[in-house]
N, C-alpha and C positions, 0 to 999 in steps of 0.2 A: 504494500500500500504506500502511496506517496505521502510524504510527511509535510512538505511545504505547499503553500497555496499555488505557486507557479507549477509545481509538479502535478497537482490535482487538475489544474486547468489543461496542462499538456496531455494528461491522460484522457480527459473529456474530448479534447480536439482530435486525438489520434483515433478514438473510438468513432467519432463522427466521420472523419475522413475515410476510415476503413469501410464503414457501411456505404458511404457514397461511392467509393471506388468499386466495391463489390457489385453495386447496382449497375454501374456503367459497364463493368466487365461482363456481367450476365447478359445485358442487352447486346453487346458486341458479339458474344459467343452465339447467341440466338440468331443474329443476322448472318453470321458465318455458316451456321448449320443450314439455314434456309437457302443460302447461296450454293452450298455444296450439293444440296438436294436438287436444286434447279440445274446445276451442271451435269449431275448424274442422269437426270431425266432428259437431257439434251433440249431443253426449252430455252431458246436463244433470247426471246423477248423478256422472259421472266428473269433470266440470269443478268441481262444488261440493266434492268431496273433495280435488281437487288445489289448489283455491283456498286452503283452510286450510293445506295444506302449503307453498304459496308464501308465504302471510302469515307463517308460522312461520319460514321461511328468511330472509325479509326482516327480520323482527324480530331474528333472531340477528345478521345483518350490521350492523344499526344499533347493537345493543348492543356489538358488538366494534369499532365505529367504522371499519368497512370501507367503508360507504356513508353518505352524509349523511342526516340526518333528513328534509329536504325532498325529497330524491330518493326516499326510502322512501315518503313520503305520496303523491307524484305517481304512483309505480308502483302503489301499493295502490289508489288511486282508479281508475286506468286498468283494472285487472283487475276491480274491483268493477263498473265500468260494462259491461265485456264480459260478465260473468256475468249481470248484470241483463237485458241485451238477449237473451242466450241463453235465459233462463228465460221471457221474454216471447214469444219465437218459438214455444216449444213449448206 
């Protein structure tokens, strides 16, 4: 247990940030799963619309410092590659 007032406040802040980060991470994972489902089902229109949604959620996570910028660019390029192969197949 924290002894000082500032330590108590820091504990409260970390709990709040943890719950907020968990919420945004869950939304991000949900978007990714739906995009992967669209890619596996070969639906180009749905995948393209979900791709912009995933990009938006990743951008928000980077802006809030939940994930690192390099992690963001790696995931973004991975999904762009998937979308490109999907559009070439059809």
